[in-house]
N, CA and C atoms as an extended XYZ file, in Angstrom:
357
Properties=species:S:1:pos:R:3:atomname:S:1:resname:S:1:resid:I:1 pbc="F F F"
N        21.220      102.593      131.560 N   UNK     1
C        21.086      101.175      131.260 CA  UNK     1
C        20.766      101.020      129.777 C   UNK     1
N        21.564      100.277      129.094 N   UNK     2
C        21.374      100.041      127.667 CA  UNK     2
C        20.691       98.683      127.480 C   UNK     2
N        19.370       98.722      127.374 N   UNK     3
C        18.589       97.485      127.234 CA  UNK     3
C        19.030       96.706      126.001 C   UNK     3
N        19.278       97.410      124.914 N   UNK     4
C        19.682       96.731      123.679 CA  UNK     4
C        20.996       95.956      123.863 C   UNK     4
N        21.909       96.515      124.638 N   UNK     5
C        23.174       95.808      124.903 CA  UNK     5
C        22.919       94.532      125.696 C   UNK     5
N        22.017       94.608      126.649 N   UNK     6
C        21.676       93.393      127.406 CA  UNK     6
C        20.991       92.372      126.512 C   UNK     6
N        20.111       92.833      125.632 N   UNK     7
C        19.480       91.917      124.685 CA  UNK     7
C        20.537       91.183      123.858 C   UNK     7
N        21.508       91.931      123.350 N   UNK     8
C        22.568       91.321      122.536 CA  UNK     8
C        23.365       90.306      123.352 C   UNK     8
N        23.710       90.676      124.579 N   UNK     9
C        24.482       89.758      125.429 CA  UNK     9
C        23.698       88.485      125.725 C   UNK     9
N        22.415       88.629      126.004 N   UNK    10
C        21.580       87.451      126.275 CA  UNK    10
C        21.470       86.564      125.043 C   UNK    10
N        21.288       87.191      123.886 N   UNK    11
C        21.175       86.423      122.653 CA  UNK    11
C        22.486       85.689      122.348 C   UNK    11
N        23.610       86.362      122.502 N   UNK    12
C        24.911       85.730      122.285 CA  UNK    12
C        25.125       84.574      123.261 C   UNK    12
N        24.760       84.790      124.512 N   UNK    13
C        24.906       83.751      125.532 CA  UNK    13
C        24.112       82.509      125.141 C   UNK    13
N        22.858       82.719      124.728 N   UNK    14
C        22.009       81.592      124.327 CA  UNK    14
C        22.530       80.936      123.056 C   UNK    14
N        22.950       81.743      122.095 N   UNK    15
C        23.466       81.196      120.831 CA  UNK    15
C        24.704       80.346      121.052 C   UNK    15
N        25.623       80.812      121.884 N   UNK    16
C        26.863       80.072      122.146 CA  UNK    16
C        26.592       78.706      122.764 C   UNK    16
N        25.467       78.567      123.410 N   UNK    17
C        25.128       77.313      124.089 CA  UNK    17
C        24.047       76.507      123.359 C   UNK    17
N        23.612       77.021      122.219 N   UNK    18
C        22.537       76.396      121.452 CA  UNK    18
C        21.270       76.236      122.297 C   UNK    18
N        20.924       77.305      122.992 N   UNK    19
C        19.758       77.286      123.879 CA  UNK    19
C        18.537       77.961      123.274 C   UNK    19
N        18.682       78.547      122.107 N   UNK    20
C        17.544       79.250      121.490 CA  UNK    20
C        16.318       78.340      121.419 C   UNK    20
N        16.539       77.064      121.124 N   UNK    21
C        15.428       76.111      120.987 CA  UNK    21
C        14.647       75.940      122.295 C   UNK    21
N        15.272       76.272      123.419 N   UNK    22
C        14.597       76.150      124.715 CA  UNK    22
C        13.904       77.448      125.144 C   UNK    22
N        14.208       78.539      124.464 N   UNK    23
C        13.744       79.851      124.909 CA  UNK    23
C        12.448       80.284      124.246 C   UNK    23
N        11.468       79.404      124.265 N   UNK    24
C        10.128       79.785      123.808 CA  UNK    24
C         9.512       80.689      124.865 C   UNK    24
N         8.562       81.515      124.486 N   UNK    25
C         7.901       82.352      125.506 CA  UNK    25
C         7.327       81.537      126.667 C   UNK    25
N         6.749       80.382      126.368 N   UNK    26
C         6.191       79.536      127.426 CA  UNK    26
C         7.282       79.096      128.399 C   UNK    26
N         8.384       78.608      127.874 N   UNK    27
C         9.470       78.139      128.741 CA  UNK    27
C        10.089       79.276      129.535 C   UNK    27
N        10.243       80.427      128.902 N   UNK    28
C        10.816       81.568      129.610 CA  UNK    28
C         9.892       82.061      130.712 C   UNK    28
N         8.582       82.073      130.452 N   UNK    29
C         7.624       82.484      131.485 CA  UNK    29
C         7.661       81.504      132.658 C   UNK    29
N         7.779       80.229      132.360 N   UNK    30
C         7.868       79.236      133.425 CA  UNK    30
C         9.162       79.410      134.218 C   UNK    30
N        10.274       79.616      133.527 N   UNK    31
C        11.554       79.825      134.200 CA  UNK    31
C        11.514       81.089      135.054 C   UNK    31
N        10.863       82.123      134.554 N   UNK    32
C        10.717       83.367      135.310 CA  UNK    32
C         9.949       83.117      136.602 C   UNK    32
N         8.905       82.329      136.515 N   UNK    33
C         8.126       81.991      137.702 CA  UNK    33
C         8.966       81.236      138.729 C   UNK    33
N         9.791       80.316      138.256 N   UNK    34
C        10.672       79.561      139.147 CA  UNK    34
C        11.647       80.501      139.841 C   UNK    34
N        12.241       81.416      139.079 N   UNK    35
C        13.191       82.365      139.666 CA  UNK    35
C        12.508       83.280      140.678 C   UNK    35
N        11.277       83.677      140.411 N   UNK    36
C        10.528       84.476      141.390 CA  UNK    36
C        10.332       83.691      142.678 C   UNK    36
N        10.040       82.407      142.551 N   UNK    37
C         9.911       81.550      143.723 CA  UNK    37
C        11.209       81.449      144.501 C   UNK    37
N        12.321       81.353      143.780 N   UNK    38
C        13.622       81.280      144.450 CA  UNK    38
C        13.934       82.591      145.176 C   UNK    38
N        13.518       83.695      144.602 N   UNK    39
C        13.681       84.989      145.269 CA  UNK    39
C        12.813       85.054      146.525 C   UNK    39
N        11.579       84.637      146.401 N   UNK    40
C        10.664       84.652      147.546 CA  UNK    40
C        11.144       83.771      148.688 C   UNK    40
N        11.788       82.682      148.349 N   UNK    41
C        12.267       81.742      149.363 CA  UNK    41
C        13.183       82.429      150.383 C   UNK    41
N        13.964       83.378      149.930 N   UNK    42
C        14.882       84.080      150.834 CA  UNK    42
C        14.133       84.922      151.874 C   UNK    42
N        12.944       85.349      151.542 N   UNK    43
C        12.170       86.219      152.431 CA  UNK    43
C        11.101       85.455      153.230 C   UNK    43
N        10.970       84.183      152.982 N   UNK    44
C         9.855       83.386      153.498 CA  UNK    44
C         9.620       83.536      154.996 C   UNK    44
N        10.634       83.484      155.794 N   UNK    45
C        10.437       83.523      157.236 CA  UNK    45
C        10.960       84.805      157.885 C   UNK    45
N        11.292       85.779      157.073 N   UNK    46
C        11.756       87.053      157.610 CA  UNK    46
C        10.583       87.899      158.090 C   UNK    46
N        10.853       88.700      159.086 N   UNK    47
C         9.874       89.708      159.471 CA  UNK    47
C         9.968       90.866      158.477 C   UNK    47
N         9.005       91.772      158.534 N   UNK    48
C         9.059       92.971      157.691 CA  UNK    48
C        10.358       93.732      157.958 C   UNK    48
N        10.684       93.886      159.230 N   UNK    49
C        11.893       94.637      159.603 CA  UNK    49
C        13.149       93.955      159.068 C   UNK    49
N        13.224       92.637      159.174 N   UNK    50
C        14.396       91.917      158.671 CA  UNK    50
C        14.532       92.075      157.157 C   UNK    50
N        13.404       92.046      156.464 N   UNK    51
C        13.474       92.190      155.010 CA  UNK    51
C        13.946       93.594      154.621 C   UNK    51
N        13.517       94.594      155.346 N   UNK    52
C        13.966       95.966      155.075 CA  UNK    52
C        15.438       96.148      155.414 C   UNK    52
N        15.900       95.473      156.447 N   UNK    53
C        17.283       95.617      156.909 CA  UNK    53
C        18.283       94.905      155.998 C   UNK    53
N        17.810       94.045      155.147 N   UNK    54
C        18.702       93.291      154.267 CA  UNK    54
C        19.586       94.216      153.426 C   UNK    54
N        19.083       95.393      153.073 N   UNK    55
C        19.878       96.314      152.254 CA  UNK    55
C        21.123       96.811      152.978 C   UNK    55
N        21.141       96.714      154.297 N   UNK    56
C        22.287       97.166      155.082 CA  UNK    56
C        23.325       96.074      155.304 C   UNK    56
N        23.066       94.895      154.796 N   UNK    57
C        23.974       93.764      154.996 CA  UNK    57
C        25.000       93.679      153.880 C   UNK    57
N        26.145       93.190      154.215 N   UNK    58
C        27.163       92.934      153.205 CA  UNK    58
C        27.514       91.451      153.197 C   UNK    58
N        26.599       90.654      153.704 N   UNK    59
C        26.879       89.224      153.843 CA  UNK    59
C        26.394       88.421      152.639 C   UNK    59
N        26.541       87.123      152.741 N   UNK    60
C        26.180       86.201      151.686 CA  UNK    60
C        24.685       86.245      151.353 C   UNK    60
N        23.836       86.484      152.335 N   UNK    61
C        22.388       86.503      152.108 CA  UNK    61
C        22.009       87.590      151.108 C   UNK    61
N        22.561       88.773      151.292 N   UNK    62
C        22.257       89.861      150.360 CA  UNK    62
C        22.750       89.510      148.957 C   UNK    62
N        23.907       88.883      148.846 N   UNK    63
C        24.433       88.484      147.540 CA  UNK    63
C        23.520       87.454      146.883 C   UNK    63
N        23.048       86.495      147.659 N   UNK    64
C        22.133       85.486      147.120 CA  UNK    64
C        20.850       86.124      146.620 C   UNK    64
N        20.301       87.041      147.388 N   UNK    65
C        19.079       87.742      146.982 CA  UNK    65
C        19.339       88.558      145.718 C   UNK    65
N        20.476       89.227      145.669 N   UNK    66
C        20.832       90.015      144.485 CA  UNK    66
C        20.888       89.145      143.236 C   UNK    66
N        21.469       87.968      143.366 N   UNK    67
C        21.572       87.068      142.222 CA  UNK    67
C        20.199       86.605      141.748 C   UNK    67
N        19.290       86.354      142.673 N   UNK    68
C        17.936       85.956      142.278 CA  UNK    68
C        17.208       87.106      141.592 C   UNK    68
N        17.405       88.320      142.075 N   UNK    69
C        16.792       89.493      141.429 CA  UNK    69
C        17.294       89.612      139.991 C   UNK    69
N        18.587       89.424      139.803 N   UNK    70
C        19.156       89.502      138.455 CA  UNK    70
C        18.604       88.376      137.576 C   UNK    70
N        18.462       87.180      138.113 N   UNK    71
C        17.867       86.088      137.330 CA  UNK    71
C        16.459       86.460      136.860 C   UNK    71
N        15.664       87.032      137.751 N   UNK    72
C        14.308       87.461      137.383 CA  UNK    72
C        14.378       88.507      136.271 C   UNK    72
N        15.276       89.455      136.425 N   UNK    73
C        15.418       90.516      135.429 CA  UNK    73
C        15.850       89.957      134.074 C   UNK    73
N        16.836       89.066      134.075 N   UNK    74
C        17.334       88.520      132.816 CA  UNK    74
C        16.289       87.672      132.105 C   UNK    74
N        15.550       86.865      132.840 N   UNK    75
C        14.475       86.103      132.199 CA  UNK    75
C        13.393       87.031      131.667 C   UNK    75
N        13.122       88.108      132.383 N   UNK    76
C        12.145       89.085      131.907 CA  UNK    76
C        12.624       89.718      130.605 C   UNK    76
N        13.896       90.108      130.565 N   UNK    77
C        14.447       90.682      129.336 CA  UNK    77
C        14.378       89.686      128.181 C   UNK    77
N        14.750       88.452      128.450 N   UNK    78
C        14.751       87.442      127.388 CA  UNK    78
C        13.328       87.192      126.876 C   UNK    78
N        12.359       87.191      127.771 N   UNK    79
C        10.964       87.021      127.365 CA  UNK    79
C        10.512       88.206      126.511 C   UNK    79
N        10.880       89.406      126.920 N   UNK    80
C        10.556       90.590      126.117 CA  UNK    80
C        11.189       90.482      124.732 C   UNK    80
N        12.408       90.018      124.693 N   UNK    81
C        13.120       89.866      123.427 CA  UNK    81
C        12.397       88.868      122.521 C   UNK    81
N        11.999       87.752      123.078 N   UNK    82
C        11.342       86.714      122.281 CA  UNK    82
C         9.963       87.154      121.776 C   UNK    82
N         9.298       88.012      122.542 N   UNK    83
C         7.956       88.475      122.164 CA  UNK    83
C         7.976       89.846      121.489 C   UNK    83
N         9.176       90.376      121.261 N   UNK    84
C         9.342       91.687      120.637 CA  UNK    84
C         8.567       92.766      121.402 C   UNK    84
N         8.749       92.770      122.697 N   UNK    85
C         8.137       93.770      123.573 CA  UNK    85
C         9.112       94.927      123.734 C   UNK    85
N         8.642       96.129      123.487 N   UNK    86
C         9.443       97.338      123.686 CA  UNK    86
C         9.415       97.675      125.168 C   UNK    86
N        10.357       97.087      125.909 N   UNK    87
C        10.333       97.219      127.364 CA  UNK    87
C        10.338       98.676      127.839 C   UNK    87
N        11.261       99.521      127.385 N   UNK    88
C        11.212      100.918      127.855 CA  UNK    88
C         9.882      101.605      127.533 C   UNK    88
N         9.378      101.378      126.337 N   UNK    89
C         8.092      101.971      125.957 CA  UNK    89
C         6.942      101.456      126.802 C   UNK    89
N         6.948      100.162      127.056 N   UNK    90
C         5.886       99.567      127.869 CA  UNK    90
C         5.969      100.020      129.324 C   UNK    90
N         7.192      100.216      129.816 N   UNK    91
C         7.356      100.744      131.179 CA  UNK    91
C         6.735      102.125      131.269 C   UNK    91
N         7.028      102.981      130.293 N   UNK    92
C         6.449      104.336      130.297 CA  UNK    92
C         4.927      104.290      130.271 C   UNK    92
N         4.370      103.449      129.395 N   UNK    93
C         2.903      103.338      129.307 CA  UNK    93
C         2.305      102.841      130.624 C   UNK    93
N         2.944      101.836      131.223 N   UNK    94
C         2.418      101.265      132.466 CA  UNK    94
C         2.493      102.277      133.605 C   UNK    94
N         3.578      103.047      133.672 N   UNK    95
C         3.698      104.073      134.714 CA  UNK    95
C         2.613      105.131      134.555 C   UNK    95
N         2.308      105.533      133.330 N   UNK    96
C         1.236      106.494      133.084 CA  UNK    96
C        -0.116      105.908      133.484 C   UNK    96
N        -0.329      104.660      133.131 N   UNK    97
C        -1.585      103.987      133.479 CA  UNK    97
C        -1.741      103.896      134.999 C   UNK    97
N        -0.651      103.526      135.697 N   UNK    98
C        -0.704      103.430      137.155 CA  UNK    98
C        -0.927      104.792      137.801 C   UNK    98
N        -0.326      105.833      137.238 N   UNK    99
C        -0.534      107.187      137.774 CA  UNK    99
C        -1.996      107.589      137.667 C   UNK    99
N        -2.637      107.164      136.588 N   UNK   100
C        -4.070      107.451      136.424 CA  UNK   100
C        -4.915      106.612      137.387 C   UNK   100
N        -4.570      105.345      137.547 N   UNK   101
C        -5.319      104.450      138.432 CA  UNK   101
C        -5.111      104.787      139.906 C   UNK   101
N        -3.933      105.306      140.233 N   UNK   102
C        -3.574      105.586      141.620 CA  UNK   102
C        -3.101      107.037      141.783 C   UNK   102
N        -4.015      108.004      141.684 N   UNK   103
C        -3.602      109.403      141.859 CA  UNK   103
C        -3.033      109.610      143.264 C   UNK   103
N        -1.876      110.246      143.343 N   UNK   104
C        -1.155      110.384      144.613 CA  UNK   104
C        -2.010      111.039      145.687 C   UNK   104
N        -2.756      112.084      145.340 N   UNK   105
C        -3.551      112.785      146.350 CA  UNK   105
C        -4.695      111.932      146.875 C   UNK   105
N        -5.095      110.911      146.132 N   UNK   106
C        -6.198      110.045      146.544 CA  UNK   106
C        -5.721      108.804      147.304 C   UNK   106
N        -4.576      108.283      146.967 N   UNK   107
C        -4.158      106.985      147.496 CA  UNK   107
C        -3.013      107.051      148.506 C   UNK   107
N        -2.495      108.225      148.738 N   UNK   108
C        -1.318      108.366      149.610 CA  UNK   108
C        -1.504      107.607      150.928 C   UNK   108
N        -0.554      106.725      151.227 N   UNK   109
C        -0.544      105.998      152.491 CA  UNK   109
C        -1.468      104.804      152.558 C   UNK   109
N        -2.106      104.446      151.456 N   UNK   110
C        -3.055      103.333      151.458 CA  UNK   110
C        -2.600      102.258      150.472 C   UNK   110
N        -2.911      101.008      150.785 N   UNK   111
C        -2.546       99.889      149.913 CA  UNK   111
C        -3.764       99.286      149.218 C   UNK   111
N        -4.865      100.013      149.194 N   UNK   112
C        -6.065       99.508      148.535 CA  UNK   112
C        -5.833       99.375      147.032 C   UNK   112
N        -6.618       98.516      146.409 N   UNK   113
C        -6.599       98.390      144.959 CA  UNK   113
C        -7.334       99.587      144.350 C   UNK   113
N        -7.016       99.873      143.106 N   UNK   114
C        -7.564      101.054      142.427 CA  UNK   114
C        -9.090      101.081      142.412 C   UNK   114
N        -9.741       99.946      142.334 N   UNK   115
C       -11.200       99.893      142.253 CA  UNK   115
C       -11.868      100.101      143.621 C   UNK   115
N       -11.089      100.180      144.681 N   UNK   116
C       -11.639      100.404      146.016 CA  UNK   116
C       -11.716      101.893      146.371 C   UNK   116
N       -11.178      102.746      145.506 N   UNK   117
C       -11.188      104.178      145.781 CA  UNK   117
C       -12.371      104.850      145.104 C   UNK   117
N       -12.899      105.835      145.778 N   UNK   118
C       -13.936      106.657      145.161 CA  UNK   118
C       -13.255      107.831      144.506 C   UNK   118
N       -13.473      107.981      143.215 N   UNK   119
C       -12.830      109.072      142.472 CA  UNK   119
C       -13.769      110.236      142.306 C   UNK   119
């Protein structure tokens, strides 16, 4: 995945439509929240099993969910771009931080928060 290529495509898309003026970090964060809500809406009344089974579907529902996931991703990328966030670098740092907060041998099979474990 070439993040820089996606950044360029997003910037070109916004420039062609004169949307840069709307893409403040505040507006992008709000739009991201809306898209997350639209993604959640698809799962609202599903059981756990139904939500897991969605990956096996080739119907319109899976396509709709896929499109919402992409919307969330694109708004996230655009927000990173506007705030000059090094997304790959920040992902690496966050994964290291999470590995420290949630050591596999200590947390395996549990959904507790990191502060609930005795280290």
